[in-house]
Kinemage of the C-alpha trace (Angstrom):
@kinemage 1
@onewidth
@group {chain A} dominant
@subgroup {mainchain}
@vectorlist {calphas} color= white
{ca unk a 1} P -19.511 -16.774 9.698
{ca unk a 2} L -18.321 -13.368 10.950
{ca unk a 3} L -19.568 -9.853 10.325
{ca unk a 4} L -16.832 -7.664 8.845
{ca unk a 5} L -16.898 -3.962 7.982
{ca unk a 6} L -14.713 -2.824 5.089
{ca unk a 7} L -14.209 0.938 5.177
{ca unk a 8} L -13.339 2.134 1.697
{ca unk a 9} L -15.085 1.020 -1.494
{ca unk a 10} L -12.287 1.636 -3.966
{ca unk a 11} L -10.807 -1.157 -6.046
{ca unk a 12} L -8.710 -2.677 -3.255
{ca unk a 13} L -11.418 -2.427 -0.600
{ca unk a 14} L -13.936 -4.005 -2.967
{ca unk a 15} L -11.556 -6.823 -3.920
{ca unk a 16} L -10.841 -7.629 -0.268
{ca unk a 17} L -14.559 -7.489 0.507
{ca unk a 18} L -15.006 -10.140 -2.194
{ca unk a 19} L -12.383 -12.382 -0.574
{ca unk a 20} L -14.207 -12.089 2.742
{ca unk a 21} L -17.552 -12.799 1.057
{ca unk a 22} L -16.064 -15.915 -0.585
{ca unk a 23} L -15.225 -17.067 2.947
{ca unk a 24} L -18.929 -16.759 3.812
{ca unk a 25} L -18.534 -13.678 5.990
{ca unk a 26} L -21.274 -11.062 6.175
{ca unk a 27} L -19.503 -8.050 4.638
{ca unk a 28} L -20.497 -4.401 5.046
{ca unk a 29} L -18.723 -2.279 2.437
{ca unk a 30} L -18.726 1.361 3.522
{ca unk a 31} L -18.395 4.296 1.122
{ca unk a 32} L -18.497 8.009 1.898
{ca unk a 33} L -20.723 8.292 -1.209
{ca unk a 34} L -24.343 7.301 -0.756
{ca unk a 35} L -24.847 6.675 -4.491
{ca unk a 36} L -21.980 4.169 -4.530
{ca unk a 37} L -23.429 2.262 -1.566
{ca unk a 38} L -26.792 2.254 -3.336
{ca unk a 39} L -25.236 0.843 -6.520
{ca unk a 40} L -23.650 -1.961 -4.514
{ca unk a 41} L -27.017 -2.866 -2.989
{ca unk a 42} L -29.193 -2.418 -6.063
{ca unk a 43} L -26.933 -3.843 -8.763
{ca unk a 44} L -24.169 -5.751 -6.906
{ca unk a 45} L -21.564 -3.802 -8.859
{ca unk a 46} L -18.909 -1.140 -8.323
{ca unk a 47} L -18.510 0.019 -11.915
{ca unk a 48} L -16.104 2.894 -11.310
{ca unk a 49} L -13.424 0.772 -9.679
{ca unk a 50} L -13.979 -2.860 -10.738
{ca unk a 51} L -16.337 -2.739 -13.727
{ca unk a 52} L -16.128 -6.462 -14.530
{ca unk a 53} L -16.871 -7.722 -11.026
{ca unk a 54} L -20.289 -8.997 -9.939
{ca unk a 55} L -20.416 -8.628 -6.178
{ca unk a 56} L -21.573 -11.397 -3.881
{ca unk a 57} L -24.923 -11.018 -2.172
{ca unk a 58} L -22.938 -11.373 1.067
{ca unk a 59} L -21.730 -7.798 0.464
{ca unk a 60} L -23.984 -4.924 1.457
{ca unk a 61} L -23.208 -1.257 0.803
{ca unk a 62} L -23.305 1.318 3.607
{ca unk a 63} L -22.810 5.069 3.676
{ca unk a 64} L -23.403 5.335 7.448
{ca unk a 65} L -20.201 4.328 9.260
{ca unk a 66} L -21.898 3.813 12.602
{ca unk a 67} L -24.299 1.295 11.088
{ca unk a 68} L -21.489 -0.385 9.134
{ca unk a 69} L -19.326 -1.155 12.181
{ca unk a 70} L -22.089 -2.020 14.645
{ca unk a 71} L -21.720 -5.566 16.034
{ca unk a 72} L -18.979 -6.585 13.573
{ca unk a 73} L -16.081 -8.766 14.705
{ca unk a 74} L -13.508 -7.078 12.466
{ca unk a 75} L -12.992 -3.710 10.776
{ca unk a 76} L -10.809 -3.381 7.681
{ca unk a 77} L -9.658 0.147 6.770
{ca unk a 78} L -8.847 0.565 3.066
{ca unk a 79} L -8.862 4.304 2.383
{ca unk a 80} L -6.139 6.581 0.939
{ca unk a 81} L -3.415 7.736 3.319
{ca unk a 82} L -4.793 11.283 3.389
{ca unk a 83} L -8.151 9.992 4.689
{ca unk a 84} L -6.768 7.726 7.445
{ca unk a 85} L -6.906 10.254 10.266
{ca unk a 86} L -10.425 11.422 9.482
{ca unk a 87} L -11.757 7.851 9.312
{ca unk a 88} L -10.038 6.942 12.587
{ca unk a 89} L -11.456 10.004 14.337
{ca unk a 90} L -14.906 8.757 13.415
{ca unk a 91} L -14.053 5.174 14.392
{ca unk a 92} L -12.730 6.084 17.815
{ca unk a 93} L -16.212 6.533 19.272
{ca unk a 94} L -17.784 3.668 17.344
{ca unk a 95} L -15.410 0.755 17.958
{ca unk a 96} L -15.469 -1.766 20.776
{ca unk a 97} L -12.401 -3.322 22.408
{ca unk a 98} L -13.037 -6.815 21.049
{ca unk a 99} L -13.132 -5.860 17.364
{ca unk a 100} L -10.117 -6.773 15.222
{ca unk a 101} L -8.745 -3.698 13.436
{ca unk a 102} L -6.902 -4.241 10.143
{ca unk a 103} L -5.595 -1.765 7.607
{ca unk a 104} L -4.631 -2.420 3.986
{ca unk a 105} L -3.479 1.092 3.079
{ca unk a 106} L 0.043 1.862 1.831
{ca unk a 107} L 1.785 5.159 2.377
{ca unk a 108} L 3.810 7.520 4.556
{ca unk a 109} L 2.399 10.820 5.794
{ca unk a 110} L 4.253 13.958 4.643
{ca unk a 111} L 5.548 16.303 7.359
{ca unk a 112} L 5.040 13.783 10.212
{ca unk a 113} L 6.727 10.931 8.246
{ca unk a 114} L 4.506 8.445 10.061
{ca unk a 115} L 3.447 5.011 8.864
{ca unk a 116} L -0.263 4.167 8.587
{ca unk a 117} L -0.406 2.276 11.891
{ca unk a 118} L 1.285 5.210 13.651
{ca unk a 119} L -1.273 7.628 12.226
{ca unk a 120} L -4.070 5.328 13.393
{ca unk a 121} L -2.519 5.042 16.844
{ca unk a 122} L -2.384 8.826 17.127
{ca unk a 123} L -6.137 8.973 16.638
{ca unk a 124} L -7.214 5.797 18.463
{ca unk a 125} L -4.761 5.632 21.366
{ca unk a 126} L -1.871 3.323 22.230
{ca unk a 127} L -3.947 0.480 23.636
{ca unk a 128} L -5.836 0.102 20.369
{ca unk a 129} L -2.777 0.943 18.263
{ca unk a 130} L -0.732 -1.941 19.630
{ca unk a 131} L -3.317 -4.370 18.247
{ca unk a 132} L -3.568 -2.978 14.705
{ca unk a 133} L -2.963 -5.507 11.935
{ca unk a 134} L -1.511 -4.510 8.563
{ca unk a 135} L -2.299 -6.516 5.421
{ca unk a 136} L 0.128 -6.061 2.515
{ca unk a 137} L 1.834 -7.904 -0.319
{ca unk a 138} L 1.903 -8.332 -4.109
{ca unk a 139} L -1.775 -8.093 -4.966
{ca unk a 140} L -3.506 -6.258 -7.793
{ca unk a 141} L -7.160 -5.687 -6.961
{ca unk a 142} L -8.177 -6.689 -10.495
{ca unk a 143} L -6.572 -10.130 -10.130
{ca unk a 144} L -7.856 -10.700 -6.605
{ca unk a 145} L -11.370 -9.870 -7.852
{ca unk a 146} L -10.956 -12.562 -10.541
{ca unk a 147} L -9.917 -15.032 -7.824
{ca unk a 148} L -6.473 -15.496 -9.307
{ca unk a 149} L -3.914 -16.995 -6.872
{ca unk a 150} L -2.531 -14.313 -4.559
{ca unk a 151} L -0.324 -14.312 -1.458
{ca unk a 152} L -0.127 -11.549 1.144
{ca unk a 153} L 1.259 -10.951 4.629
{ca unk a 154} L -0.418 -9.806 7.834
{ca unk a 155} L 1.572 -8.265 10.666
{ca unk a 156} L 0.863 -6.896 14.127
{ca unk a 157} L 2.621 -6.331 17.433
{ca unk a 158} L -0.060 -8.719 18.754
{ca unk a 159} L 0.445 -12.135 17.132
{ca unk a 160} L -3.034 -13.270 18.169
{ca unk a 161} L -4.614 -10.401 16.234
{ca unk a 162} L -2.500 -11.191 13.159
{ca unk a 163} L -3.531 -14.834 13.279
{ca unk a 164} L -7.190 -13.863 13.651
{ca unk a 165} L -6.865 -11.699 10.515
{ca unk a 166} L -5.120 -14.568 8.746
{ca unk a 167} L -8.087 -16.826 9.523
{ca unk a 168} L -10.560 -14.253 8.192
{ca unk a 169} L -8.945 -14.001 4.769
{ca unk a 170} L -7.246 -17.329 4.101
{ca unk a 171} L -8.685 -19.511 1.333
{ca unk a 172} L -7.492 -21.638 -1.580
{ca unk a 173} L -6.991 -18.564 -3.819
{ca unk a 174} L -5.834 -16.045 -1.230
{ca unk a 175} L -2.954 -17.313 0.874
{ca unk a 176} L -2.009 -15.303 3.962
{ca unk a 177} L 1.300 -15.453 5.843
{ca unk a 178} L 2.098 -13.840 9.198
{ca unk a 179} L 5.177 -11.685 9.809
{ca unk a 180} L 6.104 -10.130 13.163
{ca unk a 181} L 7.960 -7.188 11.551
{ca unk a 182} L 5.167 -4.612 11.318
{ca unk a 183} L 7.579 -1.754 10.602
{ca unk a 184} L 9.207 -3.583 7.700
{ca unk a 185} L 5.887 -4.683 6.222
{ca unk a 186} L 4.569 -1.111 6.223
{ca unk a 187} L 7.824 0.394 4.925
{ca unk a 188} L 8.049 -2.090 2.053
{ca unk a 189} L 4.398 -1.682 1.121
{ca unk a 190} L 4.675 2.104 1.046
{ca unk a 191} L 8.043 2.587 -0.652
{ca unk a 192} L 7.439 0.150 -3.495
{ca unk a 193} L 5.037 2.766 -4.904
{ca unk a 194} L 7.938 5.203 -5.268
{ca unk a 195} L 9.983 2.688 -7.235
{ca unk a 196} L 6.929 1.801 -9.347
{ca unk a 197} L 6.642 5.447 -10.386
{ca unk a 198} L 10.266 5.265 -11.465
{ca unk a 199} L 9.692 2.035 -13.381
{ca unk a 200} L 6.788 3.617 -15.238
{ca unk a 201} L 8.903 6.663 -16.086
{ca unk a 202} L 11.650 4.395 -17.414
{ca unk a 203} L 9.166 2.579 -19.647
{ca unk a 204} L 7.604 5.869 -20.733
{ca unk a 205} L 11.026 7.100 -21.827
{ca unk a 206} L 11.382 3.988 -23.960
{ca unk a 207} L 14.179 2.411 -21.930
{ca unk a 208} L 14.396 -1.369 -21.806
{ca unk a 209} L 14.539 -4.212 -19.333
{ca unk a 210} L 18.120 -3.447 -18.302
{ca unk a 211} L 17.124 -0.048 -16.949
{ca unk a 212} L 14.072 -1.376 -15.143
{ca unk a 213} L 15.983 -4.270 -13.577
{ca unk a 214} L 18.568 -1.809 -12.273
{ca unk a 215} L 15.869 0.494 -10.946
{ca unk a 216} L 14.041 -2.298 -9.100
{ca unk a 217} L 17.242 -3.744 -7.629
{ca unk a 218} L 18.679 -0.445 -6.502
{ca unk a 219} L 15.231 0.614 -5.349
{ca unk a 220} L 15.111 -2.436 -3.098
{ca unk a 221} L 18.463 -1.373 -1.660
{ca unk a 222} L 17.049 2.058 -0.833
{ca unk a 223} L 14.014 0.504 0.833
{ca unk a 224} L 16.171 -1.820 2.921
{ca unk a 225} L 18.558 1.020 3.802
{ca unk a 226} L 15.730 3.205 5.132
{ca unk a 227} L 13.985 0.264 6.772
{ca unk a 228} L 17.158 -0.754 8.568
{ca unk a 229} L 17.558 2.762 9.950
{ca unk a 230} L 13.996 2.505 11.278
{ca unk a 231} L 14.680 -0.840 12.998
{ca unk a 232} L 12.862 -3.004 10.467
{ca unk a 233} L 14.176 -6.509 9.851
{ca unk a 234} L 15.994 -6.367 6.471
{ca unk a 235} L 14.900 -9.940 5.734
{ca unk a 236} L 11.343 -8.658 5.393
{ca unk a 237} L 12.386 -6.887 2.190
{ca unk a 238} L 13.348 -10.222 0.644
{ca unk a 239} L 9.750 -11.362 1.144
{ca unk a 240} L 6.272 -10.574 -0.111
{ca unk a 241} L 6.203 -6.931 0.974
{ca unk a 242} L 9.673 -6.281 -0.436
{ca unk a 243} L 10.734 -8.128 -3.578
{ca unk a 244} L 7.224 -9.471 -4.148
{ca unk a 245} L 5.514 -6.094 -4.005
{ca unk a 246} L 8.211 -4.502 -6.167
{ca unk a 247} L 7.836 -7.101 -8.911
{ca unk a 248} L 4.079 -6.807 -9.161
{ca unk a 249} L 3.947 -3.017 -8.919
{ca unk a 250} L 6.875 -2.203 -11.197
{ca unk a 251} L 6.012 -4.561 -14.044
{ca unk a 252} L 2.254 -4.413 -14.528
{ca unk a 253} L -0.119 -2.024 -16.223
{ca unk a 254} L -2.602 -2.800 -13.428
{ca unk a 255} L -0.408 -0.635 -11.180
{ca unk a 256} L -1.692 2.929 -11.042
{ca unk a 257} L 1.740 4.087 -9.842
{ca unk a 258} L 3.391 2.484 -12.871
{ca unk a 259} L 0.742 4.015 -15.162
{ca unk a 260} L 1.246 7.464 -13.645
{ca unk a 261} L 5.009 7.158 -14.060
{ca unk a 262} L 4.597 5.975 -17.636
{ca unk a 263} L 2.638 9.112 -18.492
{ca unk a 264} L 5.261 11.293 -16.809
{ca unk a 265} L 7.957 9.581 -18.859
{ca unk a 266} L 6.004 10.372 -22.007
{ca unk a 267} L 5.998 14.074 -21.166
{ca unk a 268} L 2.721 14.671 -19.319
{ca unk a 269} L 2.813 17.076 -16.376
{ca unk a 270} L 1.906 15.799 -12.920
{ca unk a 271} L -1.410 17.652 -12.530
{ca unk a 272} L -2.667 16.287 -15.857
{ca unk a 273} L -1.558 12.767 -14.928
{ca unk a 274} L -3.406 12.823 -11.612
{ca unk a 275} L -6.530 14.243 -13.245
{ca unk a 276} L -6.549 11.558 -15.937
{ca unk a 277} L -5.906 8.744 -13.443
{ca unk a 278} L -9.080 9.569 -11.520
{ca unk a 279} L -7.785 7.578 -8.526
{ca unk a 280} L -5.273 8.233 -5.771
{ca unk a 281} L -1.645 7.639 -6.784
{ca unk a 282} L -0.083 6.976 -3.383
{ca unk a 283} L 3.474 6.998 -4.735
{ca unk a 284} L 3.366 10.764 -5.334
{ca unk a 285} L 2.524 11.656 -1.741
{ca unk a 286} L 4.854 8.954 -0.401
{ca unk a 287} L 7.781 10.243 -2.475
{ca unk a 288} L 7.475 13.626 -0.784
{ca unk a 289} L 7.232 12.091 2.692
{ca unk a 290} L 10.133 9.684 2.207
{ca unk a 291} L 12.373 12.325 0.652
{ca unk a 292} L 11.768 14.521 3.706
{ca unk a 293} L 12.375 11.582 6.048
{ca unk a 294} L 15.577 10.471 4.298
{ca unk a 295} L 17.064 13.938 4.735
{ca unk a 296} L 15.919 14.121 8.358
{ca unk a 297} L 17.596 10.834 9.361
{ca unk a 298} L 20.494 11.038 6.869
{ca unk a 299} L 19.755 8.059 4.632
{ca unk a 300} L 21.103 8.161 1.076
{ca unk a 301} L 18.184 7.565 -1.342
{ca unk a 302} L 19.190 8.859 -4.793
{ca unk a 303} L 16.248 7.313 -6.682
{ca unk a 304} L 13.756 8.837 -4.256
{ca unk a 305} L 15.546 12.174 -4.456
{ca unk a 306} L 15.483 12.134 -8.257
{ca unk a 307} L 11.786 11.352 -8.332
{ca unk a 308} L 11.084 14.072 -5.769
{ca unk a 309} L 12.831 16.630 -7.977
{ca unk a 310} L 10.877 15.388 -11.004
{ca unk a 311} L 7.487 15.447 -9.256
{ca unk a 312} L 7.763 18.623 -7.218
{ca unk a 313} L 10.391 20.704 -9.033
{ca unk a 314} L 9.505 19.762 -12.624
{ca unk a 315} L 12.907 18.288 -13.405
{ca unk a 316} L 13.066 16.626 -16.818
{ca unk a 317} L 12.833 12.791 -16.567
{ca unk a 318} L 15.907 12.292 -18.773
{ca unk a 319} L 17.872 14.651 -16.538
{ca unk a 320} L 16.937 12.534 -13.528
{ca unk a 321} L 18.177 9.372 -15.287
{ca unk a 322} L 21.435 11.098 -16.287
{ca unk a 323} L 21.862 12.278 -12.716
{ca unk a 324} L 21.499 8.710 -11.397
{ca unk a 325} L 23.781 7.196 -14.045
{ca unk a 326} L 26.548 9.732 -13.425
{ca unk a 327} L 26.727 9.478 -9.650
{ca unk a 328} L 30.120 8.863 -8.076
{ca unk a 329} L 31.521 5.330 -7.964
{ca unk a 330} L 30.280 3.096 -5.151
{ca unk a 331} L 30.653 -0.535 -4.107
{ca unk a 332} L 27.527 -2.677 -4.293
{ca unk a 333} L 28.782 -4.998 -1.572
{ca unk a 334} L 28.888 -2.160 0.951
{ca unk a 335} L 25.092 -1.939 0.792
{ca unk a 336} L 24.709 -5.707 1.024
{ca unk a 337} L 27.124 -5.835 3.953
{ca unk a 338} L 25.053 -3.194 5.750
{ca unk a 339} L 21.883 -5.249 5.257
{ca unk a 340} L 23.558 -8.440 6.472
{ca unk a 341} L 24.966 -6.593 9.491
{ca unk a 342} L 21.492 -5.371 10.463
{ca unk a 343} L 20.174 -8.924 10.058
{ca unk a 344} L 22.874 -10.349 12.347
{ca unk a 345} L 22.057 -7.766 14.995
């Protein structure tokens, strides 16, 4: 049995804490809110995020980060993208060299256009950054909490660290694969939230399966196009953090990005949507970052551009769809040939 600190007591952090507890690990679930940590300890619940889940007695709530990470063998960071740097600044003086560091966040930082592991490396240093493990894949917290079969991927520049993380989480309901393409895993996990917003908008407008299938397929092309430019392996996007993540996030009402998009498609304004959601919608922030990045490195991403104009310039959703449908003629095989070329290289 290992001691593991999970930093972030939202729905995903709590669900992953439950997986670790099922594997008989001693889990310390850290929250920045003392009352939430107290609820976890007193009632073994986290009603705001997973109201139907009874937490294992192997999970203890903490609001003191120093106490949470003391003497643990692994630290799992599951906080929103905007909180990553602050958490890592605190961690820098608390961690030891032998602790495994894993993150399960999904996003790209606006302005810097950095992935989560790059943000963490900025704050923790290169030596620690080269050992970071990312955990990603098609996995709704609600289903993981119910112990429904789920498969995810872990990736790191250090294969030994990835395999250690795999051993921590793997069980008969939570299958974990390794993948050496850390860049691709992070890109796929972040950008699927953009496409999920679009899928929700399509459903909110009352469009059918044809429109959503087109959106998901062409969205995958955009992800692979950007990933290829950033030296990711395009084959990664045919796996769990590409196609898999897109399917689960674009087709389920569990997805907060899909739900936010659905409300936008029905005519709600962004500020009202975010207020009603009550949780972070990573796709909004990621859309801004990826739009900026695509222009910086000259990657054509029309779906991302349309969503950026909708979110940040109040463009009408139907106008965005018309804009996409009336683009100039292109050849689908040119995109596929580009992906295959990058794979051969």
